[in-house]
C-alpha positions in Angstrom: 0.0 0.0 0.0 1.6 3.3 -1.1 1.5 6.4 1.1 -0.6 9.2 -0.1 1.5 12.2 -1.1 0.8 15.4 0.8 1.1 18.7 -1.0 4.1 20.7 0.0 3.4 23.1 2.9 3.3 26.7 1.9 4.9 29.3 4.1 2.4 31.6 5.8 3.3 35.3 6.0 1.7 37.4 8.7 0.9 40.6 6.9 0.0 42.3 10.2 3.5 41.9 11.7 6.0 44.7 12.1 8.7 42.4 10.7 6.7 41.9 7.5 6.1 45.6 7.2 9.8 46.3 7.7 10.8 43.8 5.0 8.2 45.2 2.6 9.5 48.8 3.2 13.1 47.7 2.7 12.1 46.4 -0.7 10.3 49.7 -1.4 13.3 51.8 -0.4 15.4 49.8 -3.0 12.7 50.3 -5.6 12.6 54.0 -4.8 16.3 54.3 -5.2 16.2 52.4 -8.5 13.5 54.6 -9.8 15.1 57.7 -8.3 11.9 58.7 -6.4 11.7 61.9 -4.5 10.1 61.8 -1.0 7.0 63.5 -2.4 6.7 60.8 -5.0 7.2 58.1 -2.4 4.5 59.5 -0.3 2.0 59.6 -3.2 2.8 56.1 -4.3 2.4 54.8 -0.8 -0.6 56.9 0.0 0.9 58.3 3.2 1.9 61.6 4.7 5.3 63.0 5.4 5.5 61.9 9.1 4.7 58.2 8.3 7.3 58.2 5.5 10.0 59.6 7.7 9.1 57.4 10.7 9.4 54.3 8.4 12.7 55.5 6.9 14.0 55.9 10.5 13.0 52.2 11.1 10.0 52.9 13.3 7.7 50.5 11.5 4.5 48.9 12.8 2.0 46.8 10.9 1.0 48.4 7.6 -2.6 48.9 6.8 -4.2 47.0 3.9 -4.2 50.1 1.7 -0.4 50.5 1.9 0.0 46.8 1.4 -2.1 46.9 -1.7 -0.1 49.8 -3.1 3.1 47.9 -2.3 1.8 44.8 -4.1 1.1 46.8 -7.2 4.5 48.6 -7.1 6.4 45.3 -6.6 4.4 43.8 -9.5 5.3 46.7 -11.8 8.9 46.4 -10.8 9.0 42.7 -11.4 7.1 43.0 -14.8 9.7 45.6 -16.0 12.6 43.3 -15.0 11.0 40.6 -17.2 10.2 42.8 -20.1 13.4 44.8 -20.0 16.0 42.5 -18.5 18.7 45.2 -18.7 18.1 46.7 -15.2 18.9 50.3 -16.1 16.5 50.3 -19.0 13.8 48.8 -16.8 14.3 51.4 -14.1 14.4 54.3 -16.6 11.2 53.2 -18.3 9.0 54.5 -15.5 10.1 58.1 -16.3 10.1 58.0 -20.1 7.2 59.5 -22.0 5.0 56.7 -23.3 2.9 56.9 -26.5 0.5 54.1 -25.4 -3.1 55.4 -25.1 -3.1 54.7 -21.4 -0.3 57.2 -20.8 -1.2 59.8 -23.4 2.5 60.8 -23.9 3.2 61.0 -20.2 5.4 58.6 -18.3 4.2 55.6 -16.3 5.4 57.4 -13.2 3.2 60.4 -14.0 0.2 58.1 -14.3 1.1 56.3 -11.0 1.4 59.7 -9.3 -2.3 60.3 -9.9 -2.5 59.3 -6.2 -5.2 56.6 -6.6 -4.7 52.8 -6.2 -6.4 52.5 -9.6 -3.4 54.4 -11.1 -1.1 51.7 -9.9 -3.5 49.0 -11.0 -3.7 50.2 -14.6 0.0 50.4 -15.0 0.4 46.9 -13.6 -2.4 45.7 -15.9 -0.7 47.3 -18.9 2.6 45.7 -18.1 1.0 42.3 -17.5 -0.7 42.6 -20.9 2.7 43.4 -22.5 4.0 40.2 -21.0 1.2 38.2 -22.7 -1.4 38.6 -20.0 0.4 36.6 -17.3 0.0 38.0 -13.8 
């Protein structure tokens, strides 16, 4: 009698922990450096005010609310999609600031679109890049 195979265990991530928040923000700081984001741009992309941004930069991080987590998820997805579409890292990082003729951007850069301040602005850029990759999320 053969033993029934069990699916591999998946690691559970506690999205409400300060450690997870700190790790997510460390990743965001690297993304912000790669994209050369100014503090005001960082605040808009994260949907937070100046005091929260500077507390987080100083390492005073508690659990992130779901809105910030959603924004981070879109931003990380955009970054990852660019790395796949434009494997030359510098080109991928510069893409966010380049004017884009796609109808979604109307001659503006993806960053200008993302700086609209709404989560939907991040979503549509992520959706556009996923479509460019062949619709794979």
